[in-house]
N, C-alpha and C positions, 0 to 999 in steps of 0.2 A: 125670421128664419125658421122658427119652430112650426109656423103655420105651413110653410112650404114643405118642410120635412114630412109633415103629416099627410101630405098629398101623395107621397111615395113611400109607404111603410115597408122598408127593406127588411127581409127576414134575417134572422140571426146567422143562418148559414152563409148568406151573401156577405154580411158584414165581416164574418170570419175570413171569407175569401179575400175581401178588400184588405183586411189587416195583414194577412199572409203575404199578399203581393205588394204591400206598401202603397196602396191607393187611398187617397183621402176620401172618406165617405161624404164630406161636405160637397163634393162635386155633384152628387145626386140631389142636392137641394136647389140646384140652379135651373130648374125646369122653366120657371116663369121668366127668368132673366136671360135665357138663351134664345135669341131670335131665330126666325126662319130666314133662309137665304134663297135668292133667285139670281140667275144670270140672265142678262139681257142679250139677246142675240144681236150681233153687230148689224148696224143699219136701222135699228129701231129706236135710237135715242130720242128722236122727235116725238115719239109716242109715250113718253114718260107720264105726262099729265093724264093722258087718256087711259093708260094702264092703271094709274092710281085711282082714277074715278071708277074704273071697272071693278077693281078689287076692293075698293072702299078703304084704302089704307095708304098712308104716306110712305113712300120708299126712301130709305136712308142709304145714301151711297157709302159703300165700303171703301174707304180711302186707300187701304193697303192692298186691295185686290181689284184691279181694273175690271169693269163690266159687272161687278157684283153689287147687289142691293140687299139690305136687310129689312124685315118687316115683322110685325107682331107674330109670335108663335101660334096664336089662335086663328090666324087667317088661313083659309083653305083656298088654294089656287087652282085645284084640279078642274073645277067647273067654270072657271073664268074664261071669258072670250080670248084674252091675250095668250093664255096657256094653250087653248085649243087651236089657235091660229099659229102657234109656234113662235111667238115673239119672245116668250120667256120660258125658262125651264128651271125646275127646282134642283139645287145642288148646294150642299153645305160648303161654307167658306173654307173649312179645313181641307175638304176634298179638292176644291178648286186650287188651293195652295199646293197640294201634291202634284196636280197637273202642271201648274206654273213652274214648279221646281224642275220639270223636265227641260225647260228652256228650249221649247220647240222653235225650230227655224224653218224658213221657207224651203220646201222640197224634201223635208225629212220623211223618212219611212218609220212609222211608229207602231209598236205592238202593245196592245192592252191585254195582258195575259189573263186577267180575271174581269172581263168587261161588264158583266151584268151588274146592276140593271140598266146602265147606259149613260148616266149623266156625265161622267168623266169622259166617256167615249165621244159624246157629242161635243164637249168642250175641246177635246183634242182636234176633232174634225173642224171645229169652228176656228181654232187658232191656225190651222194649216191653210185655210181658205181654199184656193183652187190648185194648190201644189201638193206634192207628196202623196202618200197613201196611209191609210189606217187599217190595221188588222185587229179585229176583236175576237177573243177566244173565251169561251166559258164552258163549264162542265154541264150546266143545266140547260136543256133545250128551251124550256118554257121561259126561263129568265132571259135567255139570249133573244128569244122572240120579242121580248119587251124592248130590247136594244134596237132591234130592227124597226119596231113601230116608232120609236123616238127619232131615229135617223130619217125615216120617211116623213114624219110630221114636221120636222124642222128643216127638211130638205138639206140634210148634211151628209147623205150617204153616197154621194157620187164617187168618192175615192175610197170607200170602205169595203172590207171583206169581213164576214162573220163566220166563224167556224165553231160548231159543237165539237169539243175535243177536250181531252185531259191536258191541262196546262203543264203538268209535270213531264209530259212526253211530246208535246206539240213540237214539230220540227220544220214547218214550212217557212221558207225565206220570203222576203218582200219581193213583189214584182216590180223591178226597177225600170224596165224598158217598156214604156207605154206604147211604143210603136206596134207591139204585139197586137193590140186591140183592133188595129185596122186591117189585119191580114184575114183573108178568107181561107178557112180551113174546114176540113170535114170533121164532123162529130165535135163541134166546139160549143162553148158556152154562149148563150145569147143573153141579152139584157134581162135582168130580173124584173118580175112584175110583183106588185104589192100583194097579189092574192096567192096564198099558199095552196099547193095541191092538197086534196082531201087526206091523202095518206100521211102527209106531214102534220097536218092539224091533229089527226087522230093520234099520231105518235107523240106529239107535244103534250096533248092532254093526258096521256097515260104516264109520260115521264114526270109530269107535275105531281102525280099522286104520291110518289115515294121519293121525291127529290130532297126532302128536308134532311134526311139522315145520310145522304150520299156525299162522299168527299171526292170521288173520282168519277170519270165519265162512264156512261153505260155503253158507249161506243168504243171500238178498238182503234179506229182510225178517224182523222179529222173529217167532218162532214160540212161542206159549204152550204149555208142556208140563206146567205144574202151576199150580193156584190153589186156595186154601183157601176155606172157606165164608164167611169174614169179610173176604176180600180186596177186595170190591167188584166182583168179576167176575161172580158169579152173577146172572143176570137181564139182563146186558148183551148187546146184539147185537155182532157183529163190528165193525160200523161205529163203534159207541160206544167199544168197547175200543181200537181202533187209530186213532181220530181224533187228529190233532195240533192243537196250539194255536199261536197266533201268537207272535212274539218278545216282544211287550209283555206277553202273558199269562204267560210263564215266570216273570217277576219275582214274581208272586203265587201261581201254581199249581205251581211247581216243587217239587222235593224239599227237605225240611227239612235232611236230612243225606245226604251221599254218601260212600261208601267206595270208593277206587280202589286196590286192592291189585294193582298192575300185574304183568303177566308180565315176568320178568327172567331173568338167567342163574343165579339161585339159588346164587351163590357164597358167600353168607353162611350157608347151611344146611349144617352139618357132616354131618348124616345124608344129605343129598342128594349131597354130594361123596363121601361114603363109598361110595355105591352104585357109583361108577365103578370101585371096586376089584373088583367082581364083573362089571360090564358090560365092563370093559376100559378102561384109561386112555386108549387111543387115541381112544375116543369122546368124551373130554372136549374135544378140540380142536374138534369140530363143534358141541357143545352149549353150551360155555361160552366157549372161547377164540377162536372164529371171529369175525374182525373184522366181516365183512359182517352176520352175525347180530346182533352187538352193535349195529351201526349201525341195523339194522332195528328192534331192540328199543327203542332210545332214541326213534326216530321214533314207534313204536307207543305208548310210554309218554306221550309228549307229547300225542298225539292222544287217548288215553284221559283224560288229565288235563283237556284242553280240553273234551272232550265232557261229562265228569262235571260240570265247573264250569258249563257252559252249562245243564245241566238243574237246577241248584241255584237255589232262590229267593233273592231279595235278603235278606240277613241270615242265610242258612243257612251251615252249616259243611261243609267237605270235608276228609277225611283221605287223604293220598297216602302209600303205603307200598310198599316192595319188600324182598325178602329178599336183595338184593345189597348188597355193601359198597363198590361202585365209585362214585366221584364222578360219572362220566359218566351213570349211570342214576339218580342221586338229586339232588344239589345242582345239577348242570348243567341237568337237566330242569326243576326248579322255577324256576331263575333265568331260563331261556328263557321259561318260562310267565309269570312275573311281568312281564317286559319287554313281552309282548304283551297283557297283561290288566291295565289300569289299575284295574279294579274288584275285583281280587283282593288280599287282604292276608294276610300270614303272621300266625298267632296263637300266643301262648303256650299251652301245654297245662297248665292249672292243676294237674291231678292229677300231673303229671310231677315235681313237686318231691320226691316220695318214691320215685321210680322209680330203680332201679340202672342208669342209662344215661348216655351221654356226649352232649354237644352235637355237632351236625354242623358242617360247615364254614360253612354258612349259619346265621346266628342264628335261634333259635326252632325249629330242627330237632333231631331226636333220633336217636341211633344205639344200638341194642342189639347186643351181641356175646357169644359164649360165655364169654369171660374176664371181662369187666366185669359182665355181667348174668346170667350162668348161664342164658342162653336162646339160642335160635337167633338168627342175625344178622338185624337188621331196621332199616330206615330209616323214619322217620315225620315227616311235615310236615302241619300243619293250616292251612287257609285259611278266611277268611271272605269272603263276597260282599258287596261294598258297592254302594250305588246308583250307577248311572252318572251322570257329570256331563253335562248337556245342553249342546250347542253352541249358541251364539247366532249367528244369521245375519241379515244385513240384508235388507231388502226394498224396497218402494216404488220409489224413483227408480232402483234398480239393475236395472230390469226387463230391460234389454238386455245386462247383464253387461259394461259398458264399462270396467272397471277395467284399462286397458292397462298401467299401471305394473307390475302383478303378473302379468297374464295372459300377457305375452310370455315369462315364465320358467316356465310350467307347461303341462302338456298339457291339451288341452280335454276329455279324458275320464278324468281321474284318478279312479279309483274310490274313492279315499279322501277326496275333498274334502268339505267340510262340508255341502254340499247333497245328498249321496248318502244313500240310505236303506239302512243295513246290515241284513242279515237273518241269522238263525241258520242254521247249516249243517244243522240237523235238518229244515228246510223245503226243503233243496236237492233237486235232481232225484234220483230213485232210480236214474237211469242214470248209472253212474260216469263214462263218457266226458264226459257233459254237465257233471256236477258238477266235473270236473277242468278244464274248458275255459271254460265260460260264466260271466261275472261275475254275482254275486248282488246287485248294487247298481244303483241307477238315480238319475241326476241329472235330476230333472224340470225344472230350470231351463234346460237346454240347448235352444236353438232348433233345430228340425228343418227346417221349410219356410221357406227363406230365398231371397234373390235368388241366392246362390251355388248353392243346390240346383237351382233352375230352370235357371240358365244352364249350369252344368257337366253337370247331368243330361241336359238336352235335347241338348247338344252331344255327349255321350258316346253317347247313343242313336242320334242321326243318323249319326255317324261309323261306329259299329260296324255299324249296319244296312246302310249303303252298302257298306262294305268287305266284309262277309261275303257279301252278295248278289252283289257284283261278282266275287269269287273263287269263288263257288259253281259257276258254269258252267264253270270251267276244269278241265283234265285232272287236276290235283292241287289240289283245293280247299283253301284256307287258311281255317281257322276261328279268328277272333280272339275270344277269350273275354272275359267281363266283368272278369276279373282284371287284364287290361291297363289297362282304364279305372280299376279300383279303385286301382291304384298310380299311374297317371299323374295323376289328379286331386289327389293329395295336395299336391304343390308348387304346383299352380294354386290350390287352395283357400287355402293359406297366403299365396300372393302376393296374391290378392284381398282377404284379410283385412288385409293390410298397406298396400295402396295405395288402396282404395276409401274414400270418405268415410263417416264414422260418423254423419253428420247424420240426425236423426229428422225425417221429413216429416209434416206434418199433426198436429202434437203436440196431444194432447187430443181429437182427432177419432176417429170410429169406425174410419176407415181408416188410422190412424196406422201408419207402417212405417219401416224403415231398410234401406238397402242393405248395411249391414255391422253385424250384431248382435254382433260380438265375434270371438274367435279361431275359426278353422275347427275344427269339432268332429266327433266320431265319428257323431253322429246325422245330420248333413248328409251325411257320407261314405256312410253306409248307404243313404240315400235315393238318392243319386247312383248308387250301385252297382245299386239296383233299376231305375232308369232304364236303366242300361247292360245289365242282364240282358235287358231287352226287346229290345235290338238284337243281343245275342249269338246265335250259331247261325243258324238260317234259319227263315223262315216257310213251314211245310209246304204251305200251300194254294197257294203259288206254283207247285208242281208241277202243279196242275190247269191253270193258265194255260199253262205250258210244254207240257204234254201236248197240250192242245187246239190251241194255235197252231202248235207246232213239229213235233209228231209226227203228230197226226191231221190237221193243216192245216185245221182248221175255223175258222169266224169266231167271235171272242170280243171283244166291245167292252171298252174300258177301264172303263166304268162297271160292267158286269157283273163284271169281274174284281175291281174295288174292293169291290163288295158281297160277293163270295165271300170275299175276304181278310179284310175287317172282321168279317163275321158268324162266320167260323170262329175268329178270334182272340178275339172278345168273348164267345162262347157259354160258354167255360170259366169266366168270372167267375160265372155263375149256379150252376154245379155247385160251385165253390169256396165260395160263400156258403152253400150248403145243408149242406156237410160240414165247415165250419170248426170247429164244436163238437167233432167227433169226431177231427179230424186235426191240429189246431193246439194247442188248449189242454191236452189231457191230456199229462202228463209222459212217458207211455210212448211217445207219438208224437214221436220225438226227431230225425228227419231228419238222419242222420249227415253228409251232405255239407255241411250248414250249418256244422259245427264248423270246417271249413277256413277259411271266410269269417270266422267269429268270431275264430279265432286270428290271422288276418291283420290284422283291424281292431285287435285288442289290441296286436299287435306294432308297428303303425304309429302308435298313439296313446298307449299307456300308457308312463309312465316307471317304470322299476324299477331297483333297485340290482343291479349285477353281482355274482353269486355268486363266492365264491372258487373259482378253477379252473373257472369256468363262463362262460357268455355270457347276456346278456339276450335276450329274444325278438327284439327289433329287430336286435341284432347278429347273432344266428343267422340271421335272415331275409336280411339283406344279404349275408352270406357265402354262404349256400345259393343265393340268387338269382344272385349273380355267377358262382358255379361252374356253375349250370345254364345260364346265358346263354352262357358261354364253351364249355361242353362240347357244346351242341347244334350248334355249327359242324361237329363231326365227323360225327354221323349225318345231319345236315341237309344237308351239302354236301361235306365233305372225304372222308368215309368212310361212304357210305350202307349198305355191307354190314353195319354194326353194327345195323341195324334188325332183322335176323334172321340169327343164326348157326346154321346147320344142319350140324353136324359129320358126321352120317351120310352126307350127300351128298358131303362132301369125301373121306371114306374109301372110298366105293363110287361113283365118278363115273359108272359105266356100268350101274348096277343100277336098274331101274325100281322094284323092291320097296323098296330102300333109300331112294330118293327119295320114294316114297309115304309111307313111315314117318317119314322124318326132316325133310321139308320143313315149315317153319313157316308158309309162305304158301299152298302148294298141296297139302299133305299133312296127315298126322296130328300132326306136330310133336313127335315123340318126341325129347327132348333139345334141342329148339330153344329159343333164348333171344334176346331183343332187348335190346341195350344202348342203349336209346333211350326216354326218358320218353314220347314221343309214341306209340310202339308199345305201351308198357305201359298207358297211361291213355286212349287214344283212343276205345275202344268201351265199356269197363266203368267208366270214371271212375277216380278216384285210388284205388289199393289202400290207401293210407294212411288213407282216410276210411271204409273198409269195416270193420265189426266182424268179429272173427275167425270167429264162427259163420256169418256170411253168406259170408265167403270160403271157409270149409270146404264149405258147401253148393254154391257155384259150382264149386269144384274137383271135388266128387263128381259134379255134373251134367256137367261137361266130360269127365271120365274115362268116365262112362257112355256118352256119345255117341261120343266119339272113339276110345276104346280097347275098347269092348264092342260097341255097336250098329253103328257104321260098319264096322269090319273084318269082323265076322261077316256082315253083309249083303253086303259087297262080295265077299268070297272065297267065299261061298255063291252068288254071282251072282243074288241076289234082285233082281227087276225089271230083269234084264239089266244088272246094275251094271257088269260088266267092259267093256261097250260104251262107257262114258263115263269121264271123269276121276273119280278117287276123291273129289275135293273141288272142286265147281264149282257155280255158280249159273246155268249156261247152260241153254238150252232145246234139245232134241235130237230128231232123228228116231230111228227104231229102229236105224238103222245107225251111230249115233254122230256124224252130221253136224249142224251147226247148223241149227236150224229157221228156215225162211223165213217170218217173221211177215207181212210185207207181202203175200205171195201168197194169204193166206186172208181178206183184208179186201175187202169189196165197196165200191162207190162210196158207199154210205150208211153206211159204217163199222159194218156188222154183219158177222157171220161168214159167209163163203161156204162152205156145207156141202160142195158138190162139190169145191172146191179143197182143203178140209180132208181130205176122204176120199182125194183123190189123193195128198196128201203124207203122210197117215197120222197116227196119234195123236201127241200131244206127249209127250215123255219128259223126265224130270228125272234128274239124278244121284241115286243112291240116298241119299246123305247129305242132299241137298237135300229129298228126299221125307220122310226121317226128321225133319228139322228142322221141316217143316210138321206132322208128327204130334206132335212134342213141343210145338209151339205149341198144338195142340188140347188136349193134356193139361194144359198150364200154365193154360189158361183155366179149365177146370172145377176144377182143383186150387186155384186162387186163391179161388174162391167157397167151396168146401167148407172149406178151411183157415181162412179168416177166420170163417166161421160157427161152426166147432168151437172155435177157440182164442180168438176175440175177440167172438163173438156175445153172450155175457152182458154184457160191458162196453158194447157198442154198445146193447144193449137197456136197460141201466140209464141210460145217457146220454139215450136217447130218452125214457124215462119220467120221469126226475127232473131233467132239465137238469143243473145243477151240484151238486145236493144231495149225491150220493154220490161225486162225482168226486175223485180224489186230485190236488189242485191243488198244484203245486210252487211254489217261490218266484217263478218267472218269471211264472206265471199270476196270482199274487196281486199282483205289482207292476204288471202291466198293467191291473189293475182301476182304477187311478187315472185312466186315460184314457177319454175318450168312445169307446165302441165303434161300429163301423160297423153301422147299423140293418139288419136283415134285408131290409127293403123296398127298400133300395138295390140289393142283389143281385137281388132278385126282379124289379125294374123292368128291369134289364139283361137278365135271363134271358128274360122274356116278350117284350120288345121285339125282342130278337135272334132268337128263334124266329119271331116274326111276320115280321121282315124276311127271314129265310131262306126261309120258305115263299113269300113274295112273289117273291123272286129266282128260286127254282127253278121256280115255276109260270109266272111272266110271261115268263121267258127259257128256257123248257123246251127249245126247239130247240137252244140252245147248251149247256145243262147236263144235259138228259135226265132228271133226277131228279124224280119226282112228289112231291106234298105228303106222301103217306103214308110215303114214304121218309125225308123229313126227320124226321117224328115218330118213326119206328122208330129212326133213328140217334140221336136225342136220348134215347129210352128205353134203348138199349144203353149210351150214355155215362153216364147217371145211375145205371144199375144197377151198372156196373163201377167207377165212380170211387171209391166207398168201399172195396171190397176191395183194389183195386190201390193206393189211397192208403195203406192200412194196411201193405201189404207194403213199399212204397217208404219210408214213414216209419220203419219199424223195421229195415230191412235195407239200404237204399240201392240196392236193385235194383227196377226197375219192369217187370213183365210188360206186353207190348203187346197192343193190341186190333186191330191192323191186319189180321191174318189172319181173325179171326172176322167182322169187318165185311165184308171182301171175300167171305168164304164165304157169309154170309147173303144179301147183295144179289145175289150171283152166282147163287144158286139161285132167289131170288124174281123176279129181273128180268134174265134172261140176255140176252147179246147187246148190251148197252148199256154200253160201256166207260167213257164219260164219267160216266154215272150211277153206275157202280161206284166210280170214284175220288172223286166228290163225296160219296157215302155214307160212304166210308172216312174222308174228312177230317172230315166232320161228326160221325161216330160215334167216331172214334179221337182225332183231334187236339183236339177240344173237351175230351175227358177228359184228354189229355196237358197241355193248357194249364191245366186246373184243377189238376192236380198241381203244375205249375210255380208257379202263383199261391199255392197252399197252402204250398209250400216257401219262397217268398219271405215269406209271412206269418209262418212260423215263424222265419225269420231276423230279421224285425222284432221278433218276440216275444222272442227271445234278447237282442237289442240294445236293447230297450225303446223302440221307435219307436211313436209314437201311431198306433193302427190307422187312423184316418181319413187321416193323412198317407201311410201305406202304400198305402191304397186309391187315393188320388189319384195317387201315383207310378206304380202299376201300370196304371191306366186310361190316363193320359196317355202313358206310355211305350209301352203296347201300340198305341195309335192312331198315334203317331209312327212306331213301328217298322213297322207294316203299310203306311203310306203310303210310307215311304222304300224298303222292300223292293220293293214293287210298282213304284214309279216307276223304280227302278234296273233291275229285271228287264225292264220294258217298254222302257226306253231301249236296253238291250243287244239285245233281240230285234229292235228296229226298225233299229238302226244297224250290227250285225255281220252281214254276209251269211252265210247258211247255218249260223248258229249251231246247234249240237247235231246237225247232219247229218253223220255220220262218213263217209258215202259220197262226199260232195261236197267236204268240207273238205280243205284241203291237208294232207299227212302231218304237218307240224310244227305245225299249228294247235293252240293250247291250249284252244279253246272246244268241247270234246267232251261236256260235261255228263254225267258218269258217273252221278250220283245220279238225274237225270231219266230216263236210259235204264232204270235199274232200276225206277223208278216206272212207266214206260211198259210194261216187260215184265210187271209185276204186273197192270197193267190189262188186258193181253192175256190172261194166264192166267185171271184171275178174272172179268173183264168181258166179254171177247170170246169166248174159248173156253168159259169157264164152269167152275165146280167140278164139275159133273156129268160132264163129259167128261174130268176128271182124277182127282177124288177120289170120284166117284159111280159109278153102275151102268154108265156108258159109258166109264169110265177104268180105268187100270191100278192105281191107288193107293187103291182103295176100302177096303182093309184098314186104312189109317191112321185111319179114323174110330173104330176101337176105342180109339184113344188118348184120346178124350173120356172113355170109361168108366174107363180106367186112371188118368187124372188125377184123377177124382173119388174113386176107391177108395183111392189112396195116402195122402191125408191122414187118412182114417178109420183106416187101419192104424196110423199114427203116433199118432193120438189115443187109440186103444185101448191101445197099448203104454205111452203116458204115464200113463194111468189105472191100468194094471196094475202099473206100476213107478214110482210117484210120486217115489221117492227118486232115481231116475236123471234128474237135471236135463238131461243132454245129449240125452235123447229129445225133450224139448220144443223144443230148438234145431234139430231137423230140420225144415226148411221146404221142403216139396215144391214150392211155387211158385217159390222162389228156386233150388232145385236144377234144376228144369226150365227156368227162364228162362235158365240158362247157355247154352242153344242159340239164344236168340232173336236175339242179335247176330251169330251165325255167318252168314257170307255177307251182308255184306261182311267182318266180322271173321274172322280166321284163327287157326290154332292157336297161333302165336307170341304173339299178343295175350293169350291165356289163360294159357299156361305162364309167361310173364314176370310177368303180373299176380298169379298165385297165389303165386309165389315171394316177391315183394315184400310181398304181403298177409300171408303167413305170418311174414315177418321183422318186420313192424310190429305186426300184430294179435295175434300169439301170443308171439314172443320178446321184443320190446321192451315190450309191454304187461304181460307177466307178470313178466319178470325185471329190467326197467329202467323201472319205473313212473314214477319222478320225471322222467327224461329224456323219456319218452313224453308225459307230461301237459304238459310245457312246450314241446316242440319238434316233436312228430309232425305236427300239423296245420299248423304254421308251415312245416315242411319241404315238405309237400304243396303249399301255396300258392306257395312259393318256386320249386319245380321247375316248376310249371305256368307261372308268370309269366316265369321266365327263358327257357323254351322258346318261349313266345308272342312275346316281344320279339325274340329271335334269329330266329325264323321269319319275322316281318315284315321284319326287317332284311335277311335273306338274299334274300327274294323281291324286295324293292324294289331292292336293289343288284345282284343277280345273276340271279335267276330271270326277271324281266321282260325281261332282255336276252339270255336264253338262253345265259348264260355257265356252262359246266360243265367238269368234269374227266373225263378218260377214262383210267382205270387199273383194276387188279384190284379195288381197294376200292370203286369206284363201280358195279360190276356188281351184279346181283341176288344172292340167296342161293346161287346155284349148284346149283339142283335142277331143271333143265329137263325131266327125264323124269317129274316128279311128276304132271303133267297128262295123261300118256299112257294111253290105254285098254289093257287087257290081254287083251281077247277076240281070238281068232284072226281074221285077215282084216279087222279094223276099221282104217281109215286115218285118221291124224291128222297134221297138218302138224308136221314136226320130230320125229316119233316113229317108232321102228321098227315095222314091221308084223309081228306075230307069226304 
């Protein structure tokens, strides 16, 4: 025995591993005594002597395993004639026992969930003969290709299908009706040939290079790489092959037998451990002894077991096996599984009474090892699927869920309560972020539209609308988001549930109702938040009112202003109704930002047990919220310099170049970073909600603009760039001085050509001009990108409604509720268009926009809503239409600035409103809110918000003298209206001066029109590259519209907003998502909501307590970033205040 032990000198680390896991080291001394095993393909029994002569070894029949023979471990069969002819194949006796434990019967449909390298798959096919089907699944393409080779060599693949797929999510059922295969159908599968296409061979070769460390598939969906003529595939369309079935259908249409031979550490295989003698024992630590890999493997094993059991029909059998001898990968896994699956029962393996094996720690489980069994080490357990027991629920008199005795001790949205509808994970969303975040259950008994909903929803909408509009005109506008209301209403909702009477009024009548239908629940909370969303932010059309009354000082009556505000807000409902089918119900339209809200709702309503050494979502939210609230006092008041740390300016305080490069506010932002969540999320939204591919595209677009286009254009002095600041949204004369807008306006508010000629053409900073060019490119890129990459799906949805749509669990659950009829949206659409035409025609002196301008604006909005909606729904980034609307009307109707801004609002804001409504619809979709209740909340909330915003704005304009007039206001006045000034400047550029004098033949920036062509061409190049290299998945993730839209928020957004956002986005979307998936799935979106909420509450607190009273601190940390020279021109002789003249 010592001699044998010396042949496998196990390192001390491995011996410690064996001792820790209770594995006898003597097992690894049985190298020489463990034979090699082969299985004889049925029908070749007469060739035994011939086979023995060929391999020069006597075959010993394995009495306890039919068809198996043992031979000396030194005999190699790979080059023997019987092996090459397919008469024998190598398979360990323990593995054969695992297959035999399935007790395969004639006609069974069998799933091998971890099929590679294929010996067990061949044996299964062998046992089935000419009946039934076999489906093989494996994560590694090159290993599954070996399965295909074996099936073809042994002529065992007629009834087989092989899929490259992740076994934890594979969801395709067996094809039970073989009559399919004889039907003639268009676009169907034809019989497989043994020669693979060159693209597949190339893909397989590349996959093999890095497959060793991969535990999940590199593909998102199952890919069929082999099927036999009797597998049921021949004659099917792709839709028929890949269609899924409902949860209830699995019980009858699932697999009869499932084998889960899970990936493991292989420590039970002597021959596998022996390889480390050649590979180097140091590699053993990473492949076997690494604790993190072991933990990942046990998680994977449990997921494989769960998914395999889910795909099993009621009454079917599943065998779970691993070639590990550790308890953690065997008994622990099945015990965890049994605790979570009441319909699973361990079975005795009848044939095992004659097998040379031991019982496992868990009764009815088996263990093979080299000493006891003379086989490789293997753990085997067999399960049977029992019919689920149905829950009995009460109905009738409990219609209002008034059981206060128990409801006070449970959450209102417990996803596990008896009235919830459980759904199999195979129907879950194909988007992993959604699958990890959104619950797949629905409690249809929860009331949504209640007295609490109306009261708290209306109150939240009114308060947010008033406060946001009130602060909007101030020098530092404060935006109070809906997340403040989302948190604040929770205690109010519970308070109302506890003190308001639960009396039911008008019992038995048609209008029966109650003020208190039970505990405050999550569906009420969602609808209240939808109300609050309507009041969050600002109503863009108020800018028209401000521009006309305050800047152009023209007459505008309140009634006309009301019509403008209401029509612009309501027009978006029409577009939302038209495109709901494309942008809400498909699973691929996942609206990432909504996952933050969903996570927050779950944290506030669901009860969960605290994990060992972990936190519940609610606990994590409270801690993160408290930290965010406390920390914002520093950048928000005590230490404002934290909003932008620009270290280059500190190192070179007198260098214009260093300030231009390093300033995060007025320069290129190299090395600048903001330690302030407001800085990070204010313009691009939360980086924690952005998928990594979108973050990468934004980073690339930002780098393209700021570190390639801007510096090249500036230092080559393109468009006299050095006469102006490197980063500015100002309007200049050719000498770098501010342009006097008021001097070129005549008394009729048209352009005074003579005055314009005297002052000279209007100039922009070069980066401002480039941003406009990228806006042009983004517009055409959006249309072309959506046409190329999503056009086919859109066409299918248009042709076939829902027939071919991949509906995930959430869409299926929403089918229970009454949908909003299309005619509701159409009525709003056509009545709003009619009201808009009436308003603009009847009050044309005040609004200037003709009727054809209204129709053209509507045409632009309806054309772009779908492509921009697709980009927003998949990337969380929304390209804007404001530039193209201003450009078009500026060319067609020059010299009418009010018409220009009205056209922009009707063309751009109606589309933006539609996107907002669709996003809210998706939130309701995720949270299972009845669609008609969502529609009601959106319509009523929008009307309330419009009235309150306009009323507040009108009151401020009438009561605050000289509001927005910076020349007349006192120096310390807060009512400077920065956003309205920017809106007014845009109306001057596009409406008064007109695009022809800036971007046309009369302007300096006509070359920027080539960006339209470049934007259209770029997605075509990506599409061609994707088709040329389909195995390169990253190519398809290049989104030109998202990449180009990185510039759309520039000015007012600055470089520090982008650099900080990208860094945090990388940390969340790449590092945490890839390497700490469990933490990410539980806490990422909750953290995003907590950071935003803490900041918002502290910002309101600071403003009300200190800001309103102008209480501030004066010290080094309260100063700006310290880059005063960043805005200085560098052309010789150009004067600018506070700058050296070069």
